[in-house]
MDTraj code that builds the backbone (N, CA, C; nanometers):
import mdtraj as md
import numpy as np

residues = "UNK UNK UNK UNK UNK UNK UNK UNK UNK UNK UNK UNK UNK UNK UNK UNK UNK UNK UNK UNK UNK UNK UNK UNK UNK UNK UNK UNK UNK UNK UNK UNK UNK UNK UNK UNK UNK UNK UNK UNK UNK UNK UNK UNK UNK UNK UNK UNK UNK UNK UNK UNK UNK UNK UNK UNK UNK UNK UNK UNK UNK UNK UNK UNK UNK UNK UNK UNK UNK UNK UNK UNK UNK UNK UNK UNK UNK UNK UNK UNK UNK UNK UNK UNK UNK UNK UNK UNK UNK UNK UNK UNK UNK UNK UNK UNK UNK UNK UNK UNK UNK UNK UNK UNK UNK UNK UNK UNK UNK UNK UNK UNK UNK UNK UNK UNK UNK UNK UNK UNK UNK UNK UNK UNK UNK UNK UNK UNK UNK UNK UNK UNK UNK UNK UNK UNK UNK UNK UNK UNK UNK UNK UNK UNK UNK UNK UNK UNK UNK UNK UNK UNK UNK UNK UNK UNK UNK UNK UNK UNK UNK UNK UNK UNK UNK UNK".split()
xyz = np.array([
    [10.2584, 9.8602, 10.4026],
    [10.3104, 10.0420, 10.4047],
    [10.4075, 10.0427, 10.5536],
    [10.5535, 10.0719, 10.5670],
    [10.6078, 10.1111, 10.7029],
    [10.6312, 10.2856, 10.7055],
    [10.5389, 10.3606, 10.7776],
    [10.5423, 10.5205, 10.7426],
    [10.6642, 10.5697, 10.8241],
    [10.6779, 10.6715, 10.7381],
    [10.7918, 10.7679, 10.8473],
    [10.7595, 10.8747, 10.9171],
    [10.6510, 10.8733, 10.9338],
    [10.5817, 10.9719, 11.0126],
    [10.6245, 10.9289, 11.1881],
    [10.6314, 11.0673, 11.2329],
    [10.6272, 10.9872, 11.3849],
    [10.5649, 10.8712, 11.4407],
    [10.6633, 10.8082, 11.5178],
    [10.6001, 10.6835, 11.5424],
    [10.6251, 10.5923, 11.4440],
    [10.6489, 10.5861, 11.3271],
    [10.6744, 10.4762, 11.2200],
    [10.5426, 10.4225, 11.1799],
    [10.4703, 10.5774, 11.1583],
    [10.3204, 10.5784, 11.0808],
    [10.3363, 10.6551, 10.9764],
    [10.2204, 10.6194, 10.8660],
    [10.1166, 10.5334, 10.8797],
    [10.1789, 10.3892, 10.8477],
    [10.1067, 10.2689, 10.8984],
    [10.1458, 10.1674, 10.8443],
    [10.0319, 10.0815, 10.8257],
    [10.0510, 10.0323, 10.7262],
    [9.9110, 10.0116, 10.6273],
    [9.9080, 9.8854, 10.5443],
    [9.8227, 9.7979, 10.5618],
    [9.8126, 9.7163, 10.4310],
    [9.6614, 9.7368, 10.3585],
    [9.6928, 9.7319, 10.2105],
    [9.6114, 9.7324, 10.1205],
    [9.5314, 9.6040, 10.0654],
    [9.4294, 9.6164, 10.0596],
    [9.3662, 9.4772, 10.0042],
    [9.2960, 9.4580, 9.8873],
    [9.2802, 9.4036, 9.7966],
    [9.2386, 9.4200, 9.6579],
    [9.0901, 9.3162, 9.6429],
    [8.9794, 9.3579, 9.5915],
    [8.8787, 9.2693, 9.6062],
    [8.8595, 9.2443, 9.4521],
    [8.8999, 9.1084, 9.4114],
    [8.8949, 8.9857, 9.3236],
    [8.7448, 9.0087, 9.2515],
    [8.6850, 8.9849, 9.3367],
    [8.5399, 8.9367, 9.3025],
    [8.4318, 9.0388, 9.3895],
    [8.3175, 9.0478, 9.3444],
    [8.2425, 9.0809, 9.4277],
    [8.1952, 9.0028, 9.5502],
    [8.1773, 9.0871, 9.6868],
    [8.2055, 9.0022, 9.8256],
    [8.0520, 9.0285, 9.8265],
    [7.9502, 8.9262, 9.9254],
    [7.8392, 8.9795, 9.9731],
    [7.8720, 9.0132, 10.1404],
    [7.9509, 8.8920, 10.1770],
    [7.9759, 8.9093, 10.2670],
    [8.1152, 8.9374, 10.3584],
    [8.1456, 9.0442, 10.3737],
    [8.3095, 9.0778, 10.3950],
    [8.3856, 8.9685, 10.5230],
    [8.2598, 8.9669, 10.6039],
    [8.3045, 8.9017, 10.7218],
    [8.3419, 8.7992, 10.7121],
    [8.3575, 8.7122, 10.6033],
    [8.4421, 8.5271, 10.5940],
    [8.5663, 8.6023, 10.5952],
    [8.6136, 8.7321, 10.5621],
    [8.7114, 8.7677, 10.5562],
    [8.8053, 8.8284, 10.6579],
    [8.9542, 8.7938, 10.6589],
    [9.0171, 8.8684, 10.7725],
    [9.1539, 8.8928, 10.7711],
    [9.2279, 8.9583, 10.8531],
    [9.3883, 9.0078, 10.8447],
    [9.4300, 8.9671, 10.9653],
    [9.5582, 8.9243, 10.9799],
    [9.6466, 8.9361, 11.0862],
    [9.7786, 8.9267, 11.0603],
    [9.9105, 9.0098, 11.1642],
    [10.0116, 9.0046, 11.1683],
    [10.1071, 8.9123, 11.2123],
    [10.1887, 8.8595, 11.1402],
    [10.2694, 8.7702, 11.2660],
    [10.4120, 8.8686, 11.2462],
    [10.4165, 8.9170, 11.3882],
    [10.5272, 8.9951, 11.4215],
    [10.6691, 8.9744, 11.4651],
    [10.7729, 8.9605, 11.3839],
    [10.9317, 8.9618, 11.4327],
    [10.9392, 8.8011, 11.4224],
    [10.8662, 8.7082, 11.3257],
    [10.9000, 8.5781, 11.3379],
    [10.8406, 8.5249, 11.4071],
    [10.7356, 8.5957, 11.4982],
    [10.6988, 8.5109, 11.6629],
    [10.5897, 8.4072, 11.5560],
    [10.5282, 8.4034, 11.4146],
    [10.4677, 8.2957, 11.4122],
    [10.3071, 8.3749, 11.4102],
    [10.1808, 8.3030, 11.3620],
    [10.1071, 8.3147, 11.3293],
    [10.0617, 8.3962, 11.4724],
    [9.9225, 8.4926, 11.4419],
    [9.8707, 8.5005, 11.5425],
    [9.6993, 8.4958, 11.5325],
    [9.7043, 8.4285, 11.4463],
    [9.5860, 8.4194, 11.4202],
    [9.4982, 8.5578, 11.3395],
    [9.3575, 8.5256, 11.2656],
    [9.2843, 8.6120, 11.2234],
    [9.3061, 8.7076, 11.3476],
    [9.3219, 8.8405, 11.3511],
    [9.3056, 8.9637, 11.4302],
    [9.2387, 9.0534, 11.4244],
    [9.1941, 9.0961, 11.2796],
    [9.0731, 9.1655, 11.2466],
    [8.9587, 9.1006, 11.1174],
    [8.8683, 9.0844, 11.1735],
    [8.7473, 9.0642, 11.0728],
    [8.6846, 9.1385, 10.9865],
    [8.6611, 9.1570, 10.9094],
    [8.6027, 9.2790, 10.8145],
    [8.4372, 9.2506, 10.8240],
    [8.4259, 9.3582, 10.7427],
    [8.2297, 9.3909, 10.7785],
    [8.1815, 9.3974, 10.6511],
    [8.0658, 9.4300, 10.6192],
    [7.9900, 9.4469, 10.5382],
    [7.9869, 9.3970, 10.3952],
    [7.9780, 9.4389, 10.2451],
    [8.0014, 9.4122, 10.1162],
    [8.1449, 9.4926, 10.0667],
    [8.1875, 9.4240, 9.9924],
    [8.2873, 9.4540, 9.8650],
    [8.2129, 9.4039, 9.7204],
    [8.2864, 9.5077, 9.6530],
    [8.2433, 9.5081, 9.4819],
    [8.4101, 9.4909, 9.4503],
    [8.3756, 9.4151, 9.3236],
    [8.5324, 9.3961, 9.2280],
    [8.5735, 9.5327, 9.2521],
    [8.6882, 9.5037, 9.2146],
    [8.7729, 9.6135, 9.2067],
    [8.8158, 9.7478, 9.3040],
    [8.7057, 9.6993, 9.4589],
    [8.7327, 9.7872, 9.5516],
    [8.8645, 9.7967, 9.6324],
    [8.9198, 9.8785, 9.6524],
    [9.0473, 9.8663, 9.7470],
    [8.9971, 9.8596, 9.8688],
    [9.0288, 9.8175, 9.9636],
    [9.0321, 9.8223, 10.1421],
    [9.1547, 9.8396, 10.2278],
    [9.1360, 9.9531, 10.3080],
    [9.2628, 10.0039, 10.3785],
    [9.2641, 9.9882, 10.5189],
    [9.3695, 9.9070, 10.5912],
    [9.3877, 9.8704, 10.7274],
    [9.5204, 9.9186, 10.7758],
    [9.4803, 9.9995, 10.8602],
    [9.5733, 10.1190, 10.8639],
    [9.5941, 10.1078, 11.0517],
    [9.6934, 10.1094, 11.1250],
    [9.7027, 10.1148, 11.2370],
    [9.6674, 10.2526, 11.3218],
    [9.5951, 10.3283, 11.2310],
    [9.5861, 10.4987, 11.3190],
    [9.4966, 10.5243, 11.2208],
    [9.4416, 10.6559, 11.2167],
    [9.3524, 10.7152, 11.1147],
    [9.4318, 10.8509, 11.0933],
    [9.4731, 10.9295, 11.2274],
    [9.4838, 11.0724, 11.1701],
    [9.6146, 11.0746, 11.0583],
    [9.7126, 10.9877, 11.0962],
    [9.8717, 11.0186, 11.0350],
    [9.8351, 10.9358, 10.9210],
    [9.7495, 10.8434, 10.8617],
    [9.7228, 10.7823, 10.7481],
    [9.6046, 10.8709, 10.6247],
    [9.5445, 10.9694, 10.7019],
    [9.4684, 11.0662, 10.6196],
    [9.5861, 11.1618, 10.6053],
    [9.6707, 11.2395, 10.7205],
    [9.8063, 11.2714, 10.6748],
    [9.8719, 11.2895, 10.5464],
    [9.9114, 11.1452, 10.5229],
    [10.0392, 11.0856, 10.4487],
    [9.9278, 11.0664, 10.2956],
    [9.8610, 10.9941, 10.2969],
    [9.7887, 10.9754, 10.2110],
    [9.6530, 11.0724, 10.1974],
    [9.5950, 11.1273, 10.2554],
    [9.4433, 11.2600, 10.1742],
    [9.3475, 11.1914, 10.2262],
    [9.3188, 11.0607, 10.2577],
    [9.1957, 11.0028, 10.2853],
    [9.2189, 10.9074, 10.3803],
    [9.0832, 10.8444, 10.4873],
    [9.0909, 10.7608, 10.5876],
    [9.0998, 10.6302, 10.4991],
    [9.1567, 10.5570, 10.6219],
    [9.1501, 10.4228, 10.6223],
    [8.9899, 10.3609, 10.6214],
    [8.9820, 10.2278, 10.6051],
    [8.8428, 10.1594, 10.5728],
    [8.8726, 10.0934, 10.7323],
    [8.9333, 10.0859, 10.7767],
    [8.9707, 10.0139, 10.9261],
    [9.0988, 10.0641, 11.0101],
    [9.0762, 10.0395, 11.1295],
    [9.2566, 10.0824, 11.2138],
    [9.2095, 10.0144, 11.3243],
    [9.3131, 9.9407, 11.3107],
    [9.3210, 9.7909, 11.3662],
    [9.4649, 9.7548, 11.4133],
    [9.4691, 9.6742, 11.5115],
    [9.6257, 9.6682, 11.5347],
    [9.7120, 9.5431, 11.4739],
    [9.6240, 9.4895, 11.3840],
    [9.6801, 9.3758, 11.2873],
    [9.7384, 9.4722, 11.1557],
    [9.7782, 9.5678, 11.2085],
    [9.8195, 9.6622, 11.0837],
    [9.9546, 9.7723, 11.1563],
    [9.9640, 9.6469, 11.2901],
    [10.1191, 9.7381, 11.3499],
    [10.1896, 9.6605, 11.3274],
    [10.2290, 9.6814, 11.2373],
    [10.3840, 9.6159, 11.1432],
    [10.5064, 9.7324, 11.1047],
    [10.6172, 9.6507, 11.1112],
    [10.7093, 9.7077, 11.0440],
    [10.7778, 9.6105, 10.9228],
    [10.8631, 9.6501, 10.8602],
    [10.8846, 9.5965, 10.7167],
    [10.9333, 9.4701, 10.7095],
    [10.9792, 9.4437, 10.8574],
    [10.9961, 9.2948, 10.8789],
    [10.9666, 9.1779, 10.8891],
    [10.7695, 9.2084, 10.9264],
    [10.6939, 9.1190, 10.9947],
    [10.5739, 9.0922, 10.8413],
    [10.5130, 8.9550, 10.8611],
    [10.4451, 8.9050, 10.7797],
    [10.3312, 8.8991, 10.8281],
    [10.2057, 8.8977, 10.7096],
    [10.0725, 8.9364, 10.7047],
    [10.0034, 8.8480, 10.6331],
    [9.9045, 8.8118, 10.7069],
    [9.8310, 8.6905, 10.6451],
    [9.6453, 8.7210, 10.6345],
    [9.5990, 8.6644, 10.4932],
    [9.4751, 8.6905, 10.4846],
    [9.3952, 8.5849, 10.4664],
    [9.3080, 8.6514, 10.5556],
    [9.1986, 8.4310, 10.5953],
    [9.1076, 8.4840, 10.5085],
    [9.0779, 8.3699, 10.4443],
    [8.8890, 8.3128, 10.4056],
    [8.8247, 8.2286, 10.5285],
    [8.6944, 8.2687, 10.6049],
    [8.6757, 8.1454, 10.6362],
    [8.7384, 8.0614, 10.7494],
    [8.8536, 8.2018, 10.8394],
    [8.9251, 8.1326, 10.9193],
    [9.0737, 8.0465, 10.8702],
    [9.1041, 8.0640, 10.7119],
    [9.2130, 7.9935, 10.7034],
    [9.3085, 8.0882, 10.5879],
    [9.4172, 8.0609, 10.6174],
    [9.5206, 8.1880, 10.5116],
    [9.4567, 8.1157, 10.3907],
    [9.4561, 8.2318, 10.3371],
    [9.4467, 8.2166, 10.1653],
    [9.5724, 8.2926, 10.0788],
    [9.6193, 8.3596, 10.1583],
    [9.7218, 8.4449, 10.0961],
    [9.8417, 8.5259, 10.2123],
    [9.9531, 8.5131, 10.1907],
    [10.0714, 8.5759, 10.2885],
    [10.1539, 8.6806, 10.2333],
    [10.2080, 8.7568, 10.3209],
    [10.3208, 8.7985, 10.2567],
    [10.4398, 8.8243, 10.4007],
    [10.5770, 8.8005, 10.3318],
    [10.6568, 8.7172, 10.4092],
    [10.6505, 8.5968, 10.4698],
    [10.7655, 8.5487, 10.5488],
    [10.7277, 8.4222, 10.6329],
    [10.7270, 8.4541, 10.7915],
    [10.5645, 8.3727, 10.8121],
    [10.5103, 8.4161, 10.9551],
    [10.6270, 8.3742, 11.0693],
    [10.7306, 8.2560, 11.0486],
    [10.7974, 8.2200, 11.1427],
    [10.9441, 8.3098, 11.1020],
    [10.9428, 8.3811, 11.0240],
    [11.1355, 8.4622, 11.0108],
    [11.0785, 8.6132, 11.0609],
    [11.1573, 8.6443, 11.1152],
    [11.2198, 8.8196, 11.1716],
    [11.2420, 8.8573, 11.0032],
    [11.1836, 8.9319, 10.9325],
    [11.2306, 8.9559, 10.8000],
    [11.3698, 9.0524, 10.8234],
    [11.4233, 9.1081, 10.8871],
    [11.5293, 9.1939, 10.8514],
    [11.6456, 9.1405, 10.8182],
    [11.6372, 9.1686, 10.7179],
    [11.7797, 9.1481, 10.5832],
    [11.7218, 9.0134, 10.4908],
    [11.5868, 9.0019, 10.4862],
    [11.5954, 8.9164, 10.3979],
    [11.5165, 9.0154, 10.2996],
    [11.4831, 8.8822, 10.1634],
    [11.4431, 8.9359, 10.0517],
    [11.2867, 9.0302, 10.0608],
    [11.2303, 9.0012, 10.1338],
    [11.1343, 9.0939, 10.1984],
    [11.1174, 9.2086, 10.2580],
    [11.2240, 9.2386, 10.3012],
    [11.2611, 9.3555, 10.4364],
    [11.2166, 9.4845, 10.3740],
    [11.1538, 9.5579, 10.4127],
    [11.1301, 9.7161, 10.3411],
    [11.1072, 9.8056, 10.4749],
    [11.1731, 9.7904, 10.5836],
    [11.1281, 9.9112, 10.7042],
    [11.1589, 10.0676, 10.6780],
    [11.0946, 10.1112, 10.6511],
    [11.0432, 10.2287, 10.6154],
    [11.0780, 10.2149, 10.5299],
    [10.9488, 10.1858, 10.4417],
    [10.9674, 10.1959, 10.3080],
    [10.8066, 10.0730, 10.2820],
    [10.7945, 10.0147, 10.1746],
    [10.7010, 9.9666, 10.0754],
    [10.6848, 9.8226, 10.0257],
    [10.6528, 9.7629, 10.0213],
    [10.6188, 9.6027, 9.9293],
    [10.4945, 9.6157, 9.8601],
    [10.4826, 9.6070, 9.7111],
    [10.3370, 9.6295, 9.6801],
    [10.3073, 9.4929, 9.5584],
    [10.2202, 9.4548, 9.5709],
    [10.1827, 9.3208, 9.4798],
    [10.1853, 9.3440, 9.3058],
    [10.2888, 9.2928, 9.2733],
    [10.2644, 9.2851, 9.1376],
    [10.1406, 9.2487, 9.0696],
    [10.0743, 9.3575, 9.0063],
    [9.9738, 9.3401, 8.9324],
    [9.9893, 9.1804, 8.8538],
    [9.8420, 9.1379, 8.8636],
    [9.7904, 8.9941, 8.7796],
    [9.8416, 8.9106, 8.8303],
    [9.9231, 8.9249, 8.9669],
    [10.0043, 8.7802, 9.0845],
    [9.8626, 8.7756, 9.1572],
    [9.8686, 8.6556, 9.2595],
    [9.8155, 8.5948, 9.4114],
    [9.6777, 8.6164, 9.3616],
    [9.6215, 8.5640, 9.4649],
    [9.6627, 8.5316, 9.6093],
    [9.7992, 8.4215, 9.5649],
    [9.8864, 8.3780, 9.6801],
    [9.9822, 8.2888, 9.6420],
    [9.9639, 8.1407, 9.7337],
    [9.8221, 8.1657, 9.8566],
    [9.7951, 8.0583, 9.9192],
    [9.8914, 8.0720, 10.0685],
    [9.9562, 7.9763, 10.1075],
    [9.9980, 7.9923, 10.2710],
    [10.1241, 8.0266, 10.2602],
    [10.2235, 8.0065, 10.0905],
    [10.3569, 8.0331, 10.0968],
    [10.3879, 8.1370, 10.0418],
    [10.4375, 8.2647, 10.0644],
    [10.5011, 8.3371, 9.9992],
    [10.5464, 8.3593, 9.8849],
    [10.5439, 8.4045, 9.7336],
    [10.5812, 8.3992, 9.6594],
    [10.6708, 8.5482, 9.6296],
    [10.8034, 8.5465, 9.6633],
    [10.8725, 8.6922, 9.6548],
    [10.8390, 8.7603, 9.5094],
    [10.8792, 8.6907, 9.4065],
    [10.8096, 8.7746, 9.2848],
    [10.6863, 8.8315, 9.2638],
    [10.5807, 8.7910, 9.3321],
    [10.4872, 8.8217, 9.3286],
    [10.5060, 8.9863, 9.4203],
    [10.5733, 9.0327, 9.4222],
    [10.5770, 9.1840, 9.5615],
    [10.7158, 9.2766, 9.4568],
    [10.6761, 9.4016, 9.4378],
    [10.8055, 9.4362, 9.4320],
    [10.8045, 9.5481, 9.5782],
    [10.9370, 9.6093, 9.5658],
    [10.9489, 9.7130, 9.7133],
    [11.0602, 9.8077, 9.6573],
    [11.0367, 9.9168, 9.7426],
    [11.0773, 10.0442, 9.7946],
    [11.2492, 10.0216, 9.8438],
    [11.2638, 9.9415, 9.8913],
    [11.4164, 9.9231, 9.9305],
    [11.3827, 9.9745, 10.0614],
    [11.4574, 9.9682, 10.1848],
    [11.4787, 10.0243, 10.3279],
    [11.5241, 10.1225, 10.3080],
    [11.3890, 10.2156, 10.4110],
    [11.4250, 10.3156, 10.4536],
    [11.3917, 10.4567, 10.3061],
    [11.3678, 10.3709, 10.2362],
    [11.2970, 10.4483, 10.1058],
    [11.2352, 10.6073, 10.1192],
    [11.1212, 10.5891, 10.2860],
    [11.0402, 10.6563, 10.2751],
    [11.0780, 10.7753, 10.4035],
    [11.1853, 10.7352, 10.4342],
    [11.2328, 10.8088, 10.5470],
    [11.2375, 10.9971, 10.5061],
    [11.2058, 11.0776, 10.6216],
    [11.2089, 11.2244, 10.5675],
    [11.0984, 11.2462, 10.4976],
    [10.9800, 11.1525, 10.4186],
    [10.8682, 11.2109, 10.3486],
    [10.7718, 11.2366, 10.4559],
    [10.6742, 11.3413, 10.4209],
    [10.5862, 11.3946, 10.5123],
    [10.4382, 11.3548, 10.4078],
    [10.4356, 11.3040, 10.2908],
    [10.3255, 11.2541, 10.2154],
    [10.3554, 11.1933, 10.1352],
    [10.2646, 11.1037, 10.1000],
    [10.2799, 10.9911, 9.9692],
    [10.2775, 11.1148, 9.8604],
    [10.2397, 11.1815, 9.8122],
    [10.2674, 11.2439, 9.6778],
    [10.3441, 11.3117, 9.6411],
    [10.4499, 11.3512, 9.7626],
    [10.5695, 11.4295, 9.7432],
    [10.6996, 11.3849, 9.7601],
    [10.6724, 11.2631, 9.8429],
    [10.7639, 11.1480, 9.8427],
    [10.8742, 11.1343, 9.7248],
    [11.0025, 11.0984, 9.7111],
    [11.1062, 11.0307, 9.6235],
    [11.0888, 10.8765, 9.5886],
    [10.9981, 10.8373, 9.6886],
    [10.9369, 10.6851, 9.6341],
    [10.7826, 10.6628, 9.7128],
    [10.7044, 10.6956, 9.6256],
    [10.5870, 10.7139, 9.5933],
    [10.5110, 10.5508, 9.6376],
    [10.4400, 10.5465, 9.7422],
    [10.3731, 10.4203, 9.7571],
    [10.2741, 10.4185, 9.6168],
    [10.2687, 10.3063, 9.5653],
    [10.1778, 10.2958, 9.4495],
    [10.0341, 10.2737, 9.4801],
    [9.9945, 10.3040, 9.6021],
    [9.8404, 10.2948, 9.6299],
    [9.7468, 10.2985, 9.5308],
    [9.6468, 10.1845, 9.5735],
    [9.5388, 10.1910, 9.4322],
    [9.5551, 10.1735, 9.2975],
    [9.6898, 10.1130, 9.2558],
    [9.7617, 10.0502, 9.1524],
    [9.7631, 9.9202, 9.1026],
    [9.7093, 9.8708, 9.1845],
    [9.6943, 9.7304, 9.1884],
    [9.5779, 9.6666, 9.0914],
    [9.6244, 9.5823, 8.9749],
    [9.4754, 9.5397, 8.8874],
    [9.4963, 9.3874, 8.8771],
    [9.3954, 9.3765, 8.8010],
    [9.4229, 9.1690, 8.7661],
    [9.3650, 9.1990, 8.6002],
    [9.3669, 9.2945, 8.5701],
    [9.3031, 9.3146, 8.4054],
    [9.3843, 9.3879, 8.3360],
    [9.3858, 9.3438, 8.2335],
    [9.4536, 9.4589, 8.1042],
    [9.4093, 9.5109, 8.0873],
])
top = md.Topology()
chain = top.add_chain()
for i, resn in enumerate(residues, 1):
    res = top.add_residue(resn, chain, resSeq=i)
    for name in ("N", "CA", "C"):
        top.add_atom(name, md.element.get_by_symbol(name[0]), res)
traj = md.Trajectory(xyz[None], top)
């Protein structure tokens, strides 16, 4: 999510837990900005998680809360992304899922969502080290411009709606 508030926030990565996780520190997130290639794992998660949990990583907390009505689980620069940046999910130091292409500035690509959102299609993923465009749905560019919160936005980010079960 690449937000419309002052400073282009909130900037958010949503993770969905597909199985119970006893040690979240085996997982992490990294962003690849402007086609500059991987920065590696920038954020290491902590604690435990239960199947069905959502984990939110945001670039900051106050405006995330103002827009979505709750606090993110993590605030970290790994979420300092625009709609043309790629995101990597790591397990034990290796990439297990990726959004976008880490070596491409996504401006004008099929996965560009500047001032908007991309959301994984339910029942898809993880897709490994190569993004699968069909596994995502997109708001379009500038879709959240002028919005002040998710609930009243004309292009509602489908936060917390991903599922792996029918």
